[in-house]
C-alpha positions in Angstrom: -7.1 7.7 -42.8 -9.2 5.0 -40.9 -8.7 4.3 -37.6 -9.4 0.8 -35.7 -9.4 -0.6 -32.3 -8.1 -3.9 -31.0 -9.8 -6.2 -28.9 -9.6 -5.2 -25.2 -6.7 -7.3 -23.5 -8.9 -8.6 -20.7 -9.1 -7.2 -17.2 -5.8 -8.1 -15.3 -5.2 -7.4 -11.5 -2.5 -5.7 -9.8 -1.5 -7.0 -6.4 -3.4 -4.9 -3.7 -1.9 -2.4 -1.3 -2.7 -5.1 1.4 -0.4 -7.6 0.0 2.5 -4.9 -0.5 1.7 -4.0 3.3 2.2 -7.6 4.4 5.3 -8.2 2.4 7.0 -5.2 3.9 5.9 -6.2 7.7 7.4 -9.9 6.9 10.5 -8.4 5.8 10.7 -5.9 8.8 10.2 -8.8 11.2 13.2 -11.0 9.3 15.6 -8.0 10.0 14.5 -7.9 13.5 15.6 -11.5 13.8 19.2 -10.6 12.9 21.5 -10.4 15.8 22.9 -7.0 17.3 21.7 -4.0 19.2 22.4 -1.5 16.4 19.7 -3.1 14.3 17.2 -3.5 16.9 17.6 0.3 17.8 17.2 1.0 14.3 14.1 -1.0 13.8 12.6 0.5 16.7 13.2 3.8 15.4 11.4 2.8 12.3 8.5 1.3 13.9 7.9 4.5 15.9 8.3 6.5 12.5 5.8 4.2 11.0 3.3 4.4 13.8 2.8 8.2 13.3 2.4 7.9 9.4 -0.9 8.5 8.0 -2.7 5.2 7.3 -4.5 4.9 4.0 -7.3 2.5 3.2 -6.2 -0.7 1.2 -7.2 -0.8 -2.6 -7.1 -3.4 -5.3 -6.6 -2.2 -8.9 -7.4 -3.7 -12.2 -6.2 -2.6 -15.7 -7.5 -3.2 -19.5 -5.8 -2.0 -22.5 -6.3 -1.9 -26.3 -4.4 -0.3 -29.0 -5.4 2.1 -31.5 -4.3 1.8 -35.2 -4.6 3.8 -38.3 -4.5 2.7 -42.1 -3.0 5.2 -44.7 -4.4 5.6 -48.1 -1.5 3.4 -49.5 -2.8 0.7 -47.2 0.0 0.9 -44.4 -1.2 0.3 -41.0 0.4 1.9 -37.9 -0.3 1.9 -34.3 -1.2 5.5 -33.3 -2.4 5.2 -29.5 -3.1 3.2 -26.7 -6.3 3.2 -24.7 -6.2 2.1 -20.9 -8.9 1.6 -18.3 -7.7 1.3 -14.8 -10.4 0.6 -11.9 -9.9 1.1 -8.0 -11.7 -1.1 -5.6 -12.1 -1.1 -2.1 -12.3 -4.8 -1.3 -10.5 -7.8 -2.4 -13.5 -9.3 -4.2 -13.1 -6.2 -6.3 -16.9 -5.5 -6.2 -16.9 -1.9 -4.7 -15.7 0.5 -7.3 -14.0 3.7 -6.1 -12.7 5.3 -8.8 -12.2 4.6 -12.8 -9.7 6.3 -14.9 -10.0 6.1 -18.6 -7.1 7.5 -20.8 -6.0 7.3 -24.4 -2.4 8.1 -24.9 -1.3 9.1 -28.7 1.9 8.4 -30.5 4.0 11.3 -31.5 
């Protein structure tokens, strides 16, 4: 049985944690514009709880994948796995690499 690898899909960028944080802040501010004292009290309680949470540094991840296939003696080809590389960067230009995770997942 021979195994073969497909081409890498190319590096794709995930949204960074900074973008998620800004989206959450914007939604929170829009809720604060709603009329009613109950909403403002709940929003204040949320702000206080958020202020005490542990702050983590923003990250900007990327990923790249390829398939692993095998050819049986009869000539049938089947996908037997997937290889992936996920990289985490500490800046938005993705030049300062923090961590790399390289994994292969096998079928069945």
